[in-house]
N, C-alpha and C positions, 0 to 999 in steps of 0.2 A: 075481319074487321078492317076498315080503312081509316088510317089517322093523318094528322098532320105533324111533321116534323121538321122545323126550320123552313116552314111555308112550302114544303114539299108534300105530296099524298105518297104515303106509304101504306102497303098491305102487311097485315100482320096474318098468318095462317099457322094452322095446326098441321105437323107432319109427324107420321109414324117413324120414319127412318132417318131423322135429324141425328147427327152425333156430334158431340156429346149431347148438350141438351138445347141449344139453337143456333141459329145461323143469321147474320145480317147482310144483305147483298146490295150493296150501293148501286150497282149498275141498273138492278131491276127495281129498286126501292121496295124490297120485301125483306120481309122478318119472318123466320119460321121458328115455331116453338114446338119441342117433343111433345107429343100428346100425353104420354102417360109419365106424369110427374106428380109428386105430392102439391097441393095448393101452394105451399111455403116456397116450395122448390121453382114452380112455374113463375110465382111473383117476381123471384130473384132472377130467372132467366130472362123474364121479360124486360124488366129493367136493365140488366145487362145489356141485351141487344139493341134497346133503344139507347143507351148510353153510346154504343158503336156508332148508330145513326148520328148522333148528335157530335160526335167526335171521333172522325174515322182513324185519325192519327194518333190516339191516345193508345198508351200500349196495354196490353192484356192484364197485368198485373194491376194497374192502376183501374181499369174497367169493373175488373173482378171485386176489388177493394169497396169501390164507391158502390156498386150494386149490391153488395152484401149489406152494406151499411145503410143504404135506404131501406132495401127489403125487410131487413131487420125492425126497423124504426116503424114501418107501416104497418107489419106484422103483429108487432107489440100494441099497436093503436086500434087493433082489431079490424083492420081493412082485409075485406075478403072479395072472391069473385062471386058474381050474383049467380044463385042456381037457376040452371036452365028449367024453363016451364015447359 
């Protein structure tokens, strides 16, 4: 999937071998998300990596805390990934 983050085009891709759950690469403007996660874990990972793209200088603890807060709120509000058809 292609998205715009701070007016730059980024690619978000699934990957089988990303450890632990995701990776944000500023040089290539790519975000990788590990394929085999629960839907709630995937939401948290996606938010986490997008936060890294938005704030590359933010420390890991802050990014983790913010991502968990946002993903929990969205999950409780019943946001879910559309099913593939």
